[in-house]
N, C-alpha and C positions, 0 to 999 in steps of 0.2 A: 273665455277671455284671457289673454296672455301679455304678458309684460316682458319686454325684451329692453336691456339697457347695455350694448357692449362697451367693452373697455375703449376709452379714446384711443385714436391713432395719433401718435406725435413724432414729429421729424425735427431734429436739432441739427443746427449747423455751426460751424466754428466762427463764421461771421456772417451778417446780414446778406441774404441772397434776394433776388428779384424772382417773383413766382409766375409762371405762365397759367393758363387756364386749368383748372383741375375739373375732371369729369368723375362724378360720384354717383355711384348705383349704390343706395344704401335705404331706400324707401321700399317696403314690402310691397309686393304686388297685389293689387286687390282683385277679387273676382267673385263668383256667386257663392264661395263658401269662405271668404276672408274678407273682413273690412277692418280697415285702419281706422281706430276710434280717435288717436291722438299721435301725432309725430312732431318732433323736433329735432332740429339739425343746429349744432354749435360749431362755429368756426373761429380759430384765434391763430393769428391777427384777424379782425373784422374783414370781411370780404363783401363783394356783391355776388349774390347767388340769383340765378335765374333757373326756372324748370322747363324742362321740355320732355316729350315722349319720344322714345327710339322706335324703330320699325318693329318691335315685338310687343310694343305697349307698356314698357317700363318707364317709370319716372325717372328723368335724369337731373341731376344737378349740375349745373356748370358755375363753378366758382371762380371768381377773379379778384386780383388784389392791387391795391395801387401804391402801397408801401413795401419796401424790403423788410424782411425780418430775419432772426437767427432760429426762429422756430416755427413750426406749423402744425397745428393741432385740429382734428375733426372729431366730433362726438355726435352721436345720435342716439334718441330714445323712441321706441314705439310701443303704443298699446294696441294690440290686435285683437278682433273678435273672431272667432272662428265658428262657423255654422256647421251643422251636420254634414259632413262630407262622404257619407256611406250612400246617400241617395243614387249616386250613378251607378250602383250595383243593380238596382232594379231596371235599368236600361238595359244593363249588360246580361241580365237573365233573359230579356226579350230580344235583344240583338247581340248575341254573342260574337266575339272575335274570331273568325275562323283563319286557319292558317291554309296557304299563305296569305298574308294580310293584303287586301286590295284598297288601294287609296283611290280616292274620288279624283277626278281632273281639277278639281279646285284644291285639294290637299296635295296631292303628289308633288308639285314643284317645291313645296315647302318641307314637305318630309323628306326629301333626298339630302338635305343639309344635316339632318339628325341622324339618317341612315349611316353616314361616314364616320368612321372612328376617329377621334382626336388623337389617341395614343395607338398608332397603328402598330407598334411593337406588342402591343398586348391583346391585338385582335384575335390571333390564331389561339391562344390559351383561353380567352373568353369564350370564343365559338366553341371550342372542344368541351369546356364545362357547360356550356348551355345545352349542347347535343346528348352529353352524358347523362346530365341532372334530369333532363324533361324529355329526352327522346320524343321530340315532337313530330307528329305525322300530319300529313294532309288532312284538313277538316277538323284538326283538333281544335279546342277552344283555348287561346292564349292566357286568358285571365285564368280561366278554370285550372290550367296547369299550375300557374303561378300560386293560386291560392292553395292548392292541393299540397303543394311542397310547403308553404308556410305553416300550413295546420299541422304538419308532421315533424316540425323543427323544434330543438329544445332551445328556448331563449337564451341558455347560458352557453350553447356550444355554436350557435348560428352565425356564422359573420355578419350576415346581413341585419340580424336582429340585434346584434352587439353593436354594430355601427349606428344603426339609428338611435339606440338608447344612448350612447355616449355623445351624440351630437345633439340631444335635448338640452335646452337650455335650463339652469338651475332655476330660475324664476318661472319657467312655463308650468302652466296648470296641467299638461300632459305628461304622465309619470311612466308612460310605456310605449314600446315601440307602435306604430300604427301600421297595422296589417294593410290597410286599402292602399296606403304610400308604397309600402315595400312591394305589395301585389302589383301595382303598376310599373314599379322599376324594373321587377322580374319579367313582366309582360313585354316591356320593352325589349329586354334581352332576347326573348323568344322572336319577337317581331324581327329584329335585327339579324338574326343568324338562321332561323329556321326557313329550309325551303326556298333559299335564293337561287 
């Protein structure tokens, strides 16, 4: 069980302004391993909120306001229950992800959007690091490569482990980096750059 209460986001204006519709992506995404036990969203000044799902399945709040104001504040709080999230490793042991990754005809159109780099100026450096660090070859298991890399890292000097630890909420019951999450991230780096 984890409890997250982010600091409110507040906007102040020199004089009252009229607000358009605000799109808020603040509710944790639920799945087989994450269940939202309780969630609250507070908006000031009071507005009308309607909830929708986007094409990715995220819960989106649309907030509209009828009166002008010289400030606007959003605050949300969530209590999340996280189930065992390592069970997917048993499946990966039986069905390893071999390089080069082959996507099914159903997955391929969606995967293409994720394979494009958002920060194109960093692509070459990231590709070089991936190839130098993992030296992937055809037939390698990408998840196994990432897991081996993490198992041999010192948590005090590994940037990936430091990043994960520094981003854990102070109120979270998790007190250490989650190797399965990092393994998935590193596997993704290998998928994107290896044997294209």
